[in-house]
C-alpha positions in Angstrom: 61.1 -48.5 -39.9 59.1 -47.2 -42.7 57.7 -43.8 -43.1 54.1 -44.8 -42.4 55.0 -46.2 -39.0 56.9 -43.2 -38.1 53.9 -41.0 -38.9 51.6 -43.3 -36.9 53.9 -43.2 -33.8 54.1 -39.4 -34.1 50.4 -39.0 -34.1 50.1 -41.2 -31.0 52.8 -39.3 -29.1 51.2 -36.0 -30.1 47.8 -37.2 -28.8 49.4 -38.3 -25.5 51.0 -34.9 -25.1 47.8 -33.1 -25.8 45.9 -35.2 -23.2 48.7 -34.6 -20.5 48.5 -30.9 -21.1 44.7 -30.8 -20.8 44.8 -32.9 -17.6 47.5 -30.6 -16.1 45.6 -27.3 -16.8 42.2 -28.7 -15.4 43.7 -30.3 -12.4 42.2 -33.6 -13.3 38.7 -32.4 -12.5 36.2 -34.4 -14.4 33.2 -32.5 -13.2 31.1 -30.9 -15.9 31.6 -27.2 -16.4 29.1 -25.1 -14.6 27.8 -22.5 -16.9 26.1 -19.4 -15.2 22.5 -19.2 -16.1 20.9 -15.9 -17.1 17.7 -14.8 -15.4 14.7 -14.9 -17.6 12.7 -12.7 -15.3 11.1 -9.8 -17.2 12.1 -6.4 -15.7 9.5 -5.0 -13.4 7.4 -2.4 -15.1 5.0 0.2 -13.7 2.0 -2.0 -14.7 3.6 -5.1 -13.0 3.6 -3.5 -9.5 0.1 -2.2 -9.6 -2.3 -4.0 -7.4 -5.4 -3.2 -5.3 -8.0 -0.5 -5.6 -8.5 2.8 -7.2 -11.4 5.2 -7.0 -13.1 7.9 -9.0 -14.4 10.7 -6.9 -17.5 12.2 -8.3 -19.9 14.8 -7.1 -22.6 12.4 -5.8 -20.7 9.1 -5.5 -17.5 7.2 -5.4 -16.8 4.6 -8.1 -14.4 1.9 -6.9 -12.2 -0.2 -9.2 -10.0 -3.1 -8.6 -7.2 -3.7 -11.1 -9.1 -1.2 -13.4 -12.2 -3.2 -13.3 -15.3 -1.5 -11.9 -16.6 -3.2 -8.8 -19.0 -0.8 -6.9 -20.5 2.6 -6.8 -20.8 4.2 -3.4 -23.4 6.8 -3.0 -22.7 9.6 -0.5 -25.0 10.2 2.5 -27.4 13.0 2.4 -26.7 14.3 5.9 -23.2 15.8 5.3 -24.6 19.3 6.1 -22.9 20.9 3.2 -19.5 19.8 4.4 -18.6 17.9 1.2 -15.7 19.7 -0.8 -15.3 17.9 -4.1 -11.8 19.1 -5.0 -10.5 18.3 -1.5 -12.1 14.8 -1.6 -10.5 14.1 -5.0 -7.0 14.3 -3.5 -7.7 12.8 -0.1 -8.9 9.2 -0.4 -7.2 6.3 1.3 -7.6 2.6 1.2 -6.5 1.2 4.5 -7.6 -1.2 7.3 -9.7 0.9 9.5 -11.3 -2.0 11.6 -8.2 -4.1 11.7 -9.7 -7.2 10.2 -7.1 -7.6 7.5 -9.1 -6.0 4.7 -8.8 -2.6 3.2 -11.5 -0.1 3.8 -12.1 3.4 2.3 -11.7 6.7 4.1 -12.6 9.9 2.1 -11.8 13.3 3.6 -14.6 15.6 2.6 -13.8 18.8 4.5 -11.0 20.4 6.5 -11.0 23.6 8.6 -8.9 24.7 11.5 -7.2 21.3 11.9 -10.7 19.6 11.9 -11.3 16.9 9.3 -14.5 15.3 8.3 -14.9 12.0 6.5 -17.0 9.5 4.7 -15.8 5.9 5.6 -16.8 2.6 4.2 -15.9 -0.7 5.8 -15.4 -3.9 3.6 -18.0 -6.6 4.3 -16.3 -10.0 3.6 -19.5 -11.9 3.6 -21.2 -9.7 1.0 -17.9 -8.8 -0.8 -18.8 -5.1 -0.8 -17.9 -1.8 0.9 -20.6 -0.6 3.4 -21.0 3.0 4.7 -20.2 3.2 8.4 -22.1 6.1 10.0 -20.3 5.9 13.4 -16.9 6.0 11.9 -17.9 8.8 9.6 -19.1 10.9 12.4 -15.7 11.1 14.1 -13.4 14.1 13.6 -9.7 14.2 12.6 -9.3 10.4 12.8 -6.0 8.6 13.7 -5.5 4.8 13.7 -3.3 2.8 16.1 -2.8 -0.5 14.3 -0.8 -1.9 17.3 -3.6 -1.3 19.9 -6.3 -1.7 17.2 -7.8 1.6 18.2 -9.5 4.5 16.4 -8.9 8.0 17.8 -11.0 11.0 17.2 -9.6 14.5 18.0 -12.4 16.7 19.3 -12.9 19.9 21.0 -14.5 20.3 24.5 -14.6 23.6 26.4 -12.2 25.1 24.1 -9.6 22.4 24.5 -8.7 19.3 22.5 -9.6 15.9 23.7 -8.8 12.5 22.2 -11.8 10.0 22.2 -10.5 6.5 21.8 -12.6 3.8 20.3 -12.3 0.0 19.8 -14.2 -2.5 17.5 -16.4 -4.9 19.3 -18.4 -7.4 17.3 -18.2 -5.3 14.2 -19.3 -2.1 15.9 -17.2 0.9 17.0 -17.4 1.5 20.8 -16.1 4.4 22.8 -13.4 3.3 25.2 -12.2 6.4 27.0 -11.3 10.1 26.6 -7.8 11.5 27.1 -6.6 15.1 27.4 -3.1 14.3 26.3 -2.5 13.3 22.7 -1.7 9.5 22.2 1.4 8.8 20.2 -0.8 7.6 17.3 -2.2 11.2 16.8 1.1 13.0 16.3 1.4 14.0 12.7 -0.9 11.0 11.8 -4.4 12.5 11.3 -6.1 11.2 8.3 -6.2 13.8 5.4 -3.9 16.4 7.1 -1.0 17.8 5.3 1.3 16.7 8.2 0.6 13.1 7.5 0.7 13.4 3.7 3.6 14.5 1.5 3.0 15.7 -2.0 4.4 13.4 -4.6 4.2 12.8 -8.3 4.5 9.9 -10.7 5.4 10.1 -14.5 2.5 11.0 -16.7 0.4 11.6 -13.5 -0.8 14.8 -11.8 0.3 15.5 -8.3 -1.4 13.6 -5.4 -0.7 12.7 -1.8 1.4 10.0 -0.2 1.5 9.0 3.4 3.8 7.8 6.0 5.4 4.5 5.0 2.4 3.5 2.9 0.0 4.4 5.7 -2.1 7.6 5.9 -2.7 8.5 9.4 -1.6 5.2 11.0 0.9 4.3 13.5 2.4 0.8 12.8 4.2 -1.6 15.2 7.6 -2.8 14.2 5.9 -6.1 13.0 3.2 -4.8 10.8 0.1 -6.9 11.2 -1.7 -8.3 8.2 -4.0 -5.8 6.6 -2.6 -2.7 8.3 -1.3 -1.4 5.0 -2.5 1.5 2.9 -0.7 3.0 0.1 0.1 6.0 -1.9 -2.8 7.9 -3.4 -2.2 9.4 -6.8 -4.6 12.0 -8.2 -5.0 11.5 -11.9 -7.2 13.3 -14.4 -10.1 10.8 -13.9 -9.3 8.8 -10.8 -7.5 8.9 -7.5 -5.5 5.7 -7.5 -4.0 3.6 -4.8 -0.6 2.1 -5.4 1.6 -0.1 -3.3 
């Protein structure tokens, strides 16, 4: 047998040995190798999570923005009897569903004294796509919301004692339902604008503002939160009071 044949036989044998070794180490699995894929999702940034409304509280009006785009200017009513306190209002504005229709409304705390809070409230009109001032809602004191029962509660004083007037929405109007002498569960530490329902918080590069219970200022929420019963954290910046989710 000549030298060339020996080399050819050697190459064939070596090839067979290599194939056998590979088959043994892979267990004979002919499935293609699965290569883990890397996520191409861009890390969430501060700007990515910002949605919803923000507002600029001015001396005579409230300018509303959505995603930094100006959408509406709301003039204050003239019958506030000198109750409007600008510095208080700048740090106590909330976007939340006050009539339980699934859309966010606006509540601006304009004054506070002896646990009594006054407000300007605007309800979002879906047909006109705008916020409209609601005189009845704005006339209530120390408002609390019960999203589970879909009730608005006003804490008032009668004969030197606190009473709790409960309202419900009927056909777009706020109607008085009943008056209680014992505080409903929704009122406890959940009055809009009160320090008990808001905890001071801060964000990077922002001034301090107010946050609220679980994203809701002055709202008691059922275990299964209904659509639209969400509010957010209100951040007071140099020029705007911003709502974040």
